[in-house]
N, C-alpha and C positions, 0 to 999 in steps of 0.2 A: 627563516625564512621572514618576510614580511611584505605585507599591502597582497596584492591581488595574487604575488605566488605562491600564496600561502594553499590556495585550492588547488585539487585536483581531480580531473574529468573521471569519472569511474563509469564505465557500461554495467550494464545491470538486466536478469533478464526474469520476468513477470511472474510472479508464482504468488498465490494464495498465501502461504505463510511469511512471504519476504514485507504482505503490507504491515502484519505485527510488526516489524523489525523497523520497518521506516519508520513508524508514529515511536516506539519503543525506544530506538537507540541511536536514532541519526539526527542530530540537531539541525543538519543541513536545511531543511525545510522550513519557514517561517511558520511555525505555530506557537500560538498565545500561549504563556503559560497561567494564563490566570483562571482561576476557579469559577468565577461570577458570567451568571446568564447575561446570553446579549441578545437583541431579538435583530431577527433578518424576518425582513418585508417583502412578499411578492403578489405579484397582481396575476389576475389569473380568467379564464373563460370559466362560466357556472359547469358548462361539459365536464371540464378539469378538473376540475374541483370535485364533482360528481363522481368523477373515474375514480379519481385519488381516497373518497372519501368510503368508495364500494371495498375497492381493496386493503385499506387501513381496516377497515372491519370485518374483513375476512380474515385478518391476521388477528382481530380482536386488540389493534393497536390506535393508539391517535390520529391526526393526523397530521399533527406536527412531529409524530415519532416516525413516520413511517416517511415523510416527508426527507427528515433530515436524516433517518440512515440510506433513502435513497440517493439521497443530494453526496452525502458524506462516500456512498461505495464509488457513485460514477467521481467524481473528484480523486478517490484514489487511483483508479484505472487509470485516469487522465494522466494522473502522478507517474504510475507503476509502467505505463507505456512508452514514457521516454526513454531515450538511449543513453541519455547522459543525464547526470546526476551531480552535480559539484558538491563536493566533501572536502575538510581540512584533513592535512596531515594525519593527524591522531584519529581520525573516523577511520581514513583508508588503510591505515596501520591494522587499526581492530578488524576491519574488513578483511584483509589481506590475511590476516591471523587466521582468521575464519576459515578460511578458502583452504588455506596451509594446513591445517588440520585434518589428519585422516578420520573418517568415517569408521566407524567401530564394527567390527568382523563379524555381521549377523547372517542370517539366513537370505534376510529379504534382500542388504546389498549384493551377496553373492551374487542371487537370483537377476535381480536388476543390471548389474555389470554383465553377468551370461546374455540376458533375452539383448534380441537383434534391433536397432532402432524398425519405426515402420515401414520407410524408405527401402529398408535394406531386405525385405522380404519378400 
């Protein structure tokens, strides 16, 4: 395959653990590979700054740490709430291989499979 046909659209569902997979395994997201720090500047009202500082202080974190974590969480949610991600054929094959691999037969899996969905109760 060449050109734009190299990409396949894959529908995903949002889970917390999936976010780790997105960042660690899928190069489809345009994330910088450099380790250097960069500066992000924003303007805010004093009241907003004070609110952020109060929340950061409650967690024993700096304003920058608090804001960066909150912004990254929100960015991750936005990306994971998409219904379609574009991935290359190799990434799709890896994803499909994971889906096709059966779960190990544990008691937790057996209980889960026997449990009715909330709308079935």
